[in-house]
TIBASE-856965 format. One line per 5 residues: number of its first residue (from 0); for each residue z, x, y of C-alpha. Coordinates in steps of 0.001 Angstrom, whole numbers. Layout:
N
NUM	Z,X,Y  ...
This chain:
298
0	-96005,37303,12731  -92982,35084,12355  -94467,32031,10600  -92847,31197,7297  -94277,29515,4231
5	-94087,25710,4165  -91201,24512,2016  -93489,22768,-486  -95344,26041,-1097  -92539,28295,-2231
10	-94978,30681,-3930  -96883,31478,-761  -96697,34894,817  -97158,36429,4230  -100421,38288,4682
15	-100132,42043,5018  -101266,43649,8252  -104300,45050,6418  -105335,41636,5070  -104750,40023,8481
20	-106992,42627,10116  -109787,42140,7563  -109760,38329,7825  -109835,38561,11621  -112732,40998,11382
25	-114602,38400,9285  -113880,35836,12009  -115270,38126,14728  -118330,38986,12612  -119142,35319,11977
30	-121998,35126,14480  -123409,32122,12590  -120354,30030,13491  -121391,26997,15542  -119831,26445,18963
35	-117768,23277,19530  -118935,21145,22433  -122353,22769,22332  -123687,22997,18765  -121544,20104,17558
40	-119136,17543,19017  -116310,15871,17094  -114214,12822,17938  -110674,13007,16537  -109617,9458,17602
45	-106432,8124,15943  -103827,9803,13856  -104144,8745,10206  -101273,6944,8548  -99452,7048,5247
50	-101350,6237,2038  -99300,5226,-988  -99687,7269,-4188  -102766,6188,-6179  -103684,3707,-3447
55	-107234,3505,-2137  -106294,1570,961  -106013,3444,4232  -105764,1891,7665  -108824,3017,9634
60	-107612,4639,12843  -111028,6054,13710  -113641,3399,14450  -116337,6000,15120  -117480,8928,12931
65	-115758,12295,13161  -119018,13993,14135  -120604,12676,17336  -123339,15300,17277  -124542,18294,15263
70	-127510,20457,16265  -129396,20173,12977  -132255,22355,14214  -129792,25185,14727  -128104,24442,11410
75	-131336,24603,9433  -132618,27531,11479  -129918,29820,10058  -130853,31117,6616  -127434,30861,4968
80	-126979,27234,6121  -130507,26372,4965  -129886,27676,1451  -126384,26165,1451  -127672,22668,2256
85	-130246,22981,-543  -127369,23316,-3043  -125502,20161,-2053  -127597,17746,-4131  -127482,19832,-7328
90	-124302,18349,-8792  -122982,15269,-10593  -119847,14293,-8679  -117870,12805,-11581  -115731,15157,-13624
95	-116328,14707,-17353  -120098,14429,-16853  -121823,17652,-17940  -123849,19520,-15347  -127449,20369,-16181
100	-128614,23344,-14152  -132392,23662,-13826  -134224,26955,-13311  -134978,25781,-9769  -131276,25229,-9106
105	-130420,28657,-10531  -132913,30145,-8108  -131361,28187,-5227  -127927,29617,-6150  -129350,33153,-6101
110	-131142,32613,-2790  -127861,31458,-1241  -125965,34507,-2532  -128783,36843,-1437  -128805,35345,2071
115	-125019,35743,2364  -125264,39390,1311  -127495,40033,4333  -124743,38983,6751  -122189,41294,8373
120	-119436,38928,7195  -120200,39409,3510  -120936,43131,3908  -117459,43604,5433  -115823,41520,2692
125	-117641,43548,34  -116561,46845,1604  -112929,45710,1685  -112981,44444,-1924  -114503,47724,-3114
130	-111783,49686,-1257  -109110,47640,-3059  -110745,48141,-6467  -111449,44404,-6820  -115260,44525,-6739
135	-118084,46833,-7875  -119715,48930,-5153  -123235,48138,-6398  -124430,45116,-4338  -126305,43662,-7336
140	-123143,43794,-9465  -121150,42246,-6621  -123681,39386,-6489  -123028,38779,-10198  -119297,38724,-9495
145	-119803,36176,-6710  -121934,34087,-9076  -119183,34042,-11716  -116498,33171,-9172  -118408,30347,-7479
150	-121210,29087,-9747  -120214,29676,-13367  -119775,26269,-15001  -116499,25358,-16728  -114630,22333,-18133
155	-112534,20575,-15490  -112252,17401,-17591  -111476,18577,-21133  -113025,15443,-22662  -116547,16380,-21593
160	-118880,19333,-21334  -119112,21957,-18610  -118740,19594,-15681  -117679,21688,-12690  -117721,24981,-10830
165	-115931,26420,-7825  -118805,25779,-5436  -119179,22138,-6475  -115476,21396,-6182  -114829,23131,-2853
170	-118062,22547,-958  -119621,19425,-2519  -116631,17393,-3720  -115860,15589,-6975  -114213,12414,-8213
175	-111653,12568,-11017  -111575,9732,-13587  -113076,7526,-10872  -109577,7380,-9350  -109283,10189,-6815
180	-111296,12509,-4618  -110864,16191,-5409  -112229,19071,-3373  -114753,18349,-599  -113419,20885,1871
185	-116641,21674,3739  -117601,20445,7196  -121393,20541,6666  -121168,18399,3529  -118746,16038,5307
190	-121139,15701,8249  -124157,14997,6020  -122236,12447,3928  -120913,10779,7079  -124366,10704,8675
195	-125714,8882,5591  -122856,6380,5553  -121172,7728,2412  -117943,9019,3978  -115642,7106,6339
200	-113357,9218,8534  -109954,7501,8918  -108248,9837,11414  -106676,13257,11787  -103446,14342,10107
205	-100662,16242,11852  -97055,17045,11106  -94545,14415,12226  -94014,14129,15979  -96051,17264,16665
210	-99005,18015,18907  -102467,16554,18477  -105191,18967,17336  -107933,19833,19841  -111562,18811,19484
215	-112605,22457,19732  -110312,23479,16855  -112138,25190,13999  -109673,23933,11362  -108705,20292,10762
220	-106438,18257,8497  -107985,14806,8032  -108066,11580,6021  -111228,9898,4721  -112748,7646,2071
225	-115697,8417,-233  -117149,6470,-3181  -114552,3720,-2711  -111685,6213,-2956  -109329,7593,-290
230	-108343,11208,241  -104955,10882,2026  -105043,14489,3247  -108035,16779,3259  -108526,20003,5139
235	-111492,22079,6174  -112824,24648,8563  -115188,23178,11167  -118209,24996,12568  -117731,28159,10513
240	-120595,29550,8430  -120796,29187,4634  -120642,32971,4249  -117352,33086,6174  -115696,30609,3808
245	-117088,32243,667  -116032,35710,1861  -112539,34621,2920  -111710,32699,-252  -113259,35344,-2515
250	-110866,37884,-994  -107854,35597,-1534  -109007,34786,-5094  -109301,38467,-6030  -105889,39342,-4559
255	-104116,38336,-7767  -104552,36913,-11266  -101983,34165,-10676  -102956,30537,-11295  -102317,29838,-7615
260	-102424,32215,-4657  -101215,31068,-1251  -101163,33259,1851  -100000,32503,5394  -102077,34387,7958
265	-102997,34161,11620  -106786,34134,12069  -107872,34006,15711  -105566,31382,17279  -104849,29560,14005
270	-101856,30036,11737  -103248,29062,8347  -102084,28708,4810  -105003,29781,2607  -104688,28308,-886
275	-106728,29290,-3955  -106340,27968,-7502  -107855,29978,-10342  -109808,28548,-13283  -110165,31578,-15557
280	-112561,34029,-13881  -113668,31369,-11397  -112310,29431,-8439  -110779,26082,-9319  -110242,25086,-5705
285	-109689,26698,-2321  -108824,25283,1075  -107187,26101,4405  -104129,24263,5732  -103692,24334,9490
290	-100024,25080,10238  -100304,25675,13988  -102835,26349,16717  -102470,27891,20166  -98872,28710,19127
295	-98018,25004,18816  -96753,23511,15544  -98830,20619,14281
């Protein structure tokens, strides 16, 4: 593959052939991925504009929601999605406010991990991580490792108690000092927030003078507002299963002990930059950046 790292990400690296093959195997094994145009329909509308630093004003170039339709029966009929959705209301969105995890919520976390471990996607990821010496071969020990990476609470705002975890930041979203949106890189959470009038999609983002993304693309760069704040540039997979995202970013996280790991890889038709920030033994944040699709630069 000839793609190079974006200039602003000088630390990023090209994926090895082995890693590329494994991530593409995860893609092919993701039978719980929803089909665009059938299981869900999105409306990209206008291309989002520039937002000044620290500004919470963004011109709305998308009058309608991003999601026109999602087959919720299908969504809730798949076990991993069902357990995933149950986790989305378990967190306090403001950093600096300590999380209180109930026994019921702990059980919901475990049910989600257990359901993921039943999928071919997570079984393949586990096998690969064991082969690289990154994970224990015992499935129960691997579940504990996943728990520590994604659900172990830590201090994101040093002034408060244990206020965050990888899952909350990446999949649920947080606000920092009431001034900016951090995280919120998941399409299911975005859809549910948008459906309930909490998120306002402002338009898609693309590189200057480059092609428009397609409405059947499974990765999007976008702009939106939430809780009175604007995220000038967010990015997320669309339609993919929760287990696919957890498996993919767990692999990238365990590749190194660096504070930040960034890998450029071609998965299916998408050239992606996969970014993971570490917070001790846990994920601080993780997200995909769409660099090109169908061999066209964006």
